[in-house]
C-alpha positions in Angstrom: -45.7 -20.6 -118.8 -47.9 -21.5 -115.7 -45.2 -23.7 -114.3 -42.5 -21.1 -114.7 -44.9 -18.5 -113.2 -45.6 -20.6 -110.1 -42.0 -21.6 -109.6 -41.0 -18.0 -109.8 -43.7 -17.1 -107.3 -42.2 -19.5 -104.7 -38.8 -18.0 -105.2 -40.1 -14.5 -104.9 -42.2 -15.1 -101.8 -39.3 -16.9 -100.1 -36.9 -14.0 -100.7 -39.2 -10.9 -100.9 -37.5 -7.9 -99.6 -34.0 -9.4 -99.6 -33.2 -7.8 -103.0 -35.6 -4.9 -103.2 -32.6 -2.7 -103.0 -29.9 -4.7 -104.7 -27.4 -1.9 -104.3 -27.7 -2.3 -100.5 -26.9 -6.0 -100.7 -24.1 -5.4 -103.1 -22.5 -3.0 -100.7 -23.0 -5.5 -97.8 -25.1 -3.1 -95.8 -27.1 -4.8 -93.1 -29.5 -3.5 -90.4 -27.6 -2.4 -87.4 -28.0 -4.4 -84.2 -29.3 -1.4 -82.3 -31.9 -0.8 -85.0 -33.2 -4.3 -84.9 -33.4 -4.0 -81.1 -35.5 -0.9 -81.6 -38.0 -3.0 -83.6 -38.4 -5.4 -80.6 -38.7 -2.6 -78.0 -41.8 -3.2 -75.8 -43.4 0.1 -76.9 -42.8 -0.7 -80.6 -43.1 -4.5 -81.1 -42.9 -4.1 -84.9 -43.3 -7.8 -85.9 -46.0 -8.7 -83.4 -48.3 -5.7 -82.7 -51.4 -5.5 -84.8 -51.3 -3.0 -87.6 -54.0 -0.5 -88.7 -52.6 0.3 -92.1 -54.8 0.5 -95.2 -53.6 -2.9 -96.6 -54.5 -4.8 -93.4 -57.9 -3.1 -93.5 -58.3 -4.3 -97.1 -57.2 -7.8 -96.1 -60.1 -7.9 -93.6 -62.5 -7.0 -96.3 -61.1 -9.8 -98.5 -61.5 -12.3 -95.6 -65.1 -11.2 -95.0 -65.9 -11.3 -98.8 -67.0 -7.7 -98.8 -64.4 -6.5 -101.2 -63.9 -9.0 -104.1 -61.3 -8.3 -106.7 -61.6 -9.2 -110.4 -58.3 -10.1 -112.0 -57.6 -8.5 -115.3 -56.1 -10.7 -118.0 -53.5 -8.0 -118.9 -52.4 -6.6 -115.5 -53.7 -9.1 -113.0 -54.8 -7.5 -109.8 -53.0 -4.2 -110.3 -56.0 -2.0 -111.2 -58.4 -3.3 -108.6 -55.7 -3.0 -105.9 -54.9 0.6 -106.9 -58.6 1.4 -106.8 -59.2 -0.4 -103.5 -56.3 1.4 -101.9 -57.1 4.8 -103.5 -53.8 5.1 -105.2 -53.9 7.2 -108.4 -52.8 5.5 -111.7 -51.5 8.9 -112.8 -48.7 8.6 -110.2 -47.0 5.9 -112.3 -43.2 5.9 -112.2 -40.9 3.5 -114.1 -37.6 2.2 -112.9 -35.4 0.0 -115.1 -32.6 -0.5 -112.6 -32.7 -4.1 -111.5 -33.1 -3.4 -107.8 -36.3 -5.2 -106.9 -36.7 -8.7 -105.5 -38.3 -9.4 -108.9 -35.2 -8.3 -110.7 -35.2 -11.3 -113.0 -38.3 -9.9 -114.6 -36.9 -6.3 -115.0 -35.1 -4.9 -118.0 -35.1 -1.5 -119.6 -37.7 -2.9 -122.0 -39.8 -4.3 -119.1 -39.3 -1.8 -116.2 -40.9 -1.9 -112.8 -43.9 0.4 -112.4 -44.5 2.2 -109.1 -47.7 3.8 -108.0 -48.0 5.8 -104.8 -49.8 8.3 -102.6 -48.9 9.7 -99.2 -48.9 6.3 -97.4 -48.8 3.5 -100.0 -46.4 2.4 -102.7 -47.4 -0.4 -105.1 -44.8 -2.2 -107.3 -45.7 -4.0 -110.5 -43.7 -5.8 -113.2 -45.6 -7.3 -116.2 -45.1 -11.1 -116.1 -43.8 -11.1 -112.5 -45.6 -13.3 -109.9 -46.5 -10.8 -107.3 -47.5 -7.2 -106.6 -45.2 -5.6 -104.0 -46.8 -3.2 -101.6 -45.3 -1.0 -98.9 -47.7 0.9 -96.7 -47.1 3.3 -93.8 -48.8 2.4 -90.5 -49.2 5.5 -88.3 -47.6 3.7 -85.4 -45.6 0.8 -86.8 -43.8 2.5 -89.7 -43.7 1.0 -93.1 -45.1 -2.5 -93.4 -44.4 -4.7 -96.4 -46.8 -7.1 -98.3 -47.0 -9.2 -101.4 -50.1 -10.3 -103.4 -50.0 -13.4 -105.6 -51.1 -12.3 -109.1 -52.3 -15.8 -109.9 -54.4 -16.3 -106.7 -58.1 -17.1 -107.2 -58.8 -15.6 -103.7 -56.3 -12.7 -103.4 -54.9 -11.9 -100.0 -51.9 -9.7 -99.0 -49.1 -11.6 -97.2 -46.9 -9.6 -94.8 -43.2 -9.9 -95.6 -40.8 -9.2 -92.7 -37.8 -10.3 -94.8 -37.9 -6.9 -96.5 -36.3 -5.5 -93.4 -33.0 -6.9 -94.5 -32.7 -3.8 -96.8 -35.5 -1.6 -95.5 -34.0 -1.0 -92.0 -30.8 0.8 -92.7 -29.2 4.2 -92.6 -31.0 5.0 -95.8 -34.3 4.6 -93.9 -33.0 6.3 -90.7 -32.8 2.8 -89.2 -36.5 2.2 -89.0 -38.7 0.2 -91.4 -39.0 2.7 -94.2 -38.7 3.6 -97.9 -35.6 3.6 -100.0 -35.4 6.1 -102.9 -32.1 5.8 -104.7 -30.4 6.9 -108.0 -28.6 3.9 -109.5 -26.3 4.1 -112.5 -27.0 1.0 -114.7 -25.7 -0.8 -117.8 -27.8 -1.5 -120.9 -29.3 -4.6 -119.4 -30.4 -2.7 -116.2 -27.7 -4.2 -113.9 -26.1 -1.8 -111.5 -22.7 -0.4 -112.6 -20.2 2.3 -111.6 -20.0 5.3 -111.1 -22.3 4.7 -108.2 -25.6 4.9 -106.3 -26.9 7.3 -103.6 -30.1 8.1 -101.7 -32.3 10.9 -103.0 -34.8 13.4 -101.5 -35.9 16.9 -102.4 -32.5 18.3 -101.4 -30.6 16.3 -104.0 -29.4 18.1 -107.1 -31.5 17.1 -110.1 -28.3 16.2 -112.0 -27.8 13.4 -109.5 -31.3 12.1 -109.5 -33.2 9.3 -111.4 -30.3 7.3 -112.8 -32.0 4.0 -113.6 -35.4 5.6 -114.0 -37.4 6.8 -117.0 -38.3 10.5 -117.0 -40.9 11.1 -119.7 -42.6 14.5 -119.2 -39.7 16.7 -120.4 -39.7 15.5 -124.0 -36.5 14.1 -125.5 -33.4 13.7 -123.4 -31.2 16.8 -123.0 -27.7 16.8 -124.6 -25.4 15.2 -122.1 -23.1 18.2 -121.9 -26.0 20.0 -120.3 -28.0 17.2 -118.9 -30.7 18.3 -116.5 -30.9 14.9 -114.7 -29.5 11.4 -114.8 -32.7 9.6 -116.0 -33.2 7.8 -119.3 -29.6 6.7 -119.8 -27.3 3.8 -119.4 -23.6 3.7 -118.8 -21.0 1.6 -120.6 -17.8 0.2 -119.0 -15.8 3.0 -120.5 -18.0 5.6 -118.9 -19.9 6.7 -122.0 -23.7 7.1 -121.9 -26.6 6.3 -124.2 -30.3 7.2 -124.2 -31.3 4.4 -126.5 -33.3 2.8 -123.7 -35.6 5.7 -123.7 -36.0 5.6 -127.5 -36.7 1.9 -127.4 -39.2 2.3 -124.5 -41.2 5.1 -126.2 -41.3 3.1 -129.4 -42.4 -0.1 -127.8 -46.2 0.7 -127.3 -46.0 -0.2 -123.6 -49.8 -0.3 -123.2 -49.9 -3.3 -125.4 -47.7 -5.4 -123.1 -49.0 -4.9 -119.6 -48.4 -1.2 -118.7 -51.1 1.4 -117.9 -49.1 4.0 -119.8 -45.7 4.9 -121.1 -45.3 7.7 -118.6 -42.9 8.2 -115.7 -43.7 11.8 -115.0 -41.1 14.2 -113.6 -43.6 15.9 -111.2 -44.5 12.5 -109.8 -40.8 11.7 -109.4 -40.3 15.0 -107.5 -43.3 14.2 -105.2 -42.0 10.7 -104.6 -38.5 11.9 -103.7 -39.9 14.4 -101.2 -42.4 12.3 -99.4 -40.6 9.0 -98.9 -37.9 10.7 -96.8 -40.6 12.5 -94.9 -42.3 9.2 -94.1 -39.0 7.9 -92.7 -38.5 11.0 -90.6 -42.0 10.7 -89.2 -41.5 7.1 -88.2 -38.1 7.8 -86.6 -39.5 10.7 -84.6 -42.6 8.7 -83.6 -40.5 5.8 -82.4 -37.9 7.9 -80.6 -40.5 9.8 -78.7 -42.4 6.6 -77.7 -39.2 4.9 -76.5 -38.3 8.0 -74.5 -41.7 8.1 -72.9 -41.5 4.4 -72.2 -38.3 5.0 -70.2 -40.0 7.7 -68.2 -38.2 10.6 -69.8 -40.0 13.9 -70.5 -40.4 13.7 -74.3 -40.0 17.5 -74.8 -36.7 17.4 -72.9 -35.2 14.4 -74.8 -32.3 15.6 -76.9 -32.9 13.0 -79.7 -36.5 14.0 -79.9 -35.7 17.7 -80.0 -33.2 17.2 -82.8 -35.6 15.2 -84.9 -38.4 17.8 -84.3 -36.0 20.4 -85.7 -35.1 18.2 -88.6 -38.7 17.4 -89.5 -39.8 21.1 -89.3 -37.0 22.0 -91.7 -37.9 19.2 -94.1 -41.6 20.1 -94.1 -40.7 23.7 -94.9 -38.5 22.6 -97.8 -35.3 23.9 -96.3 -32.4 23.2 -98.7 -34.8 22.2 -101.6 -33.0 21.9 -104.9 -35.1 23.9 -107.4 -35.6 22.8 -111.0 -33.1 24.2 -113.5 -35.8 24.7 -116.2 -39.6 25.2 -115.9 -41.4 21.8 -115.7 -44.9 20.6 -116.3 -46.9 17.8 -114.7 -48.6 15.0 -116.4 -52.3 15.5 -116.7 -54.0 14.0 -113.7 -51.4 14.1 -111.0 -51.6 17.8 -110.3 -55.4 17.6 -110.3 -55.3 14.6 -107.9 -53.1 16.4 -105.4 -54.9 19.7 -105.6 -58.3 18.0 -105.0 -56.9 15.9 -102.1 -55.2 18.6 -100.0 -57.4 21.0 -98.0 -57.6 24.6 -99.0 -57.8 27.7 -96.8 -60.5 30.4 -97.0 -58.6 32.0 -100.0 -58.4 28.8 -102.0 -54.7 28.2 -101.3 -53.2 24.8 -100.4 -50.0 22.9 -100.0 -51.2 20.6 -102.8 -50.7 23.2 -105.5 -47.6 22.7 -107.7 -45.2 25.4 -108.9 -42.5 23.4 -110.9 -40.8 26.6 -112.0 -39.0 28.0 -109.0 -39.6 25.1 -106.7 -41.8 22.0 -106.4 -44.8 23.4 -104.5 -46.5 26.8 -104.9 -46.4 27.3 -101.1 -43.2 25.9 -99.3 -44.8 23.6 -96.8 -45.4 19.8 -97.3 -48.9 18.3 -97.7 -47.5 15.5 -95.5 -48.7 17.6 -92.5 -52.2 16.2 -93.3 -51.1 12.6 -93.4 -52.0 9.8 -91.0 -48.3 9.5 -90.4 -48.1 13.1 -89.0 -51.3 12.8 -87.1 -49.9 9.6 -85.5 -47.2 11.5 -83.7 -47.7 11.9 -79.9 -49.6 15.1 -79.3 -46.8 16.8 -77.5 -44.4 16.0 -80.4 -46.9 17.4 -82.9 -47.1 20.6 -80.8 -43.3 20.8 -80.7 -43.1 20.5 -84.5 -45.8 23.2 -84.9 -43.9 25.5 -82.4 -40.7 25.1 -84.4 -42.5 25.7 -87.7 -44.2 28.8 -86.3 -40.9 30.1 -85.0 -39.3 29.8 -88.5 -42.3 31.2 -90.4 -42.6 34.2 -88.0 -39.0 35.2 -88.9 -37.6 34.6 -85.4 -34.8 32.4 -86.8 -32.9 34.6 -89.2 -30.4 32.1 -90.5 -29.9 32.2 -94.3 -31.2 28.7 -94.8 -34.7 30.1 -94.0 -34.4 33.0 -96.5 -37.0 31.4 -98.8 -39.5 32.1 -96.1 -38.5 35.7 -95.3 -41.3 37.1 -97.6 -45.0 36.7 -98.3 -44.6 32.9 -98.7 -43.8 32.5 -95.0 -46.9 34.4 -94.0 -49.0 32.5 -96.5 -47.9 29.2 -95.1 -48.8 30.3 -91.6 -52.3 31.4 -92.7 -52.9 28.2 -94.6 -51.8 26.1 -91.6 -54.1 28.1 -89.2 -57.0 27.6 -91.6 -56.6 24.0 -92.5 -54.6 22.1 -89.9 -56.4 21.2 -86.7 -54.2 21.7 -83.7 -51.9 24.3 -85.3 -51.8 27.3 -82.9 -53.9 30.3 -84.1 -51.5 32.7 -82.5 
């Protein structure tokens, strides 16, 4: 087994990132020339400029011997890495679509587990050679790393080959996250009818194909299916939920998983924030390039368009509500509620709703992220000004109707209490 493991490791490290989104490769999608030129822009220098992300900081601790990791016989370095990066185990998601660079290890009976917070995503497959890590650097966008599960002295290795898929229209042509619904066959291979990108505006019926969704009990009848998770597709177009039955009956904790759960609340949060991260990177880079060319940032048309787009997204404009009331797995709601700051009345953007919409108050907790704080100051102020304009009811278009009530005023009050730099008046 060790020989197979180490041989597999060499193959994975050589190609890491080239098949993280196999659907992209299948479609022949490649980074646009203009996008790659953006990475090399003197104000960006994606590949050569030093990063300040949490993984690079952890690497420094490894090198200095101040943060040793103890490998677990069952899950390798997974738990100590999650602990060191502050990523909650309750965030676990499970994807059985074979879309990772470690696809040879993935099946519906051995899915890929993802763990995440507002800046980091960790990918783990039992028996696979490496942990895959994507982390958002406030200035450099998403940076990709791998960690050898068999190493005696673990160290994260940066992987730029991931850009073959992770710089594309799906990521707004900056190094970013891909969240996709992929219809799959019984073996996890991609199959028609298709695949598409997902965020909080995507109808639930079009989400999570190729993913397990475990918190809503048994799968709904297909004539009234609430989402596309937990099923496989045959060549004739028929569907089956046998993969879910097999998974739940397999005692996953006994063969390398932290739990059997792939919680629908975590899926909703993941869908929302990954596109937000891509938007923030795109806006940050566009503003810096404009400034580097001597253009007034607040007058640049591309910057202004992205400011409007980000303000809308943070305020959940166009959000697809759940079709039935949902409940979160124990732990994830508590984690988010504890992490996000509260106003003087105890309200926060980390409180879930899951009945009428995802969050109790329709504003994203991403406003507190290092990614948001990494925006140039004048860009932050432009985003705040646009949010304030919407929340104050000055833009009366129907798409903002969900804020024409006490919710809009509550969001304003919470922002004024909890977000430094947000205008008091």
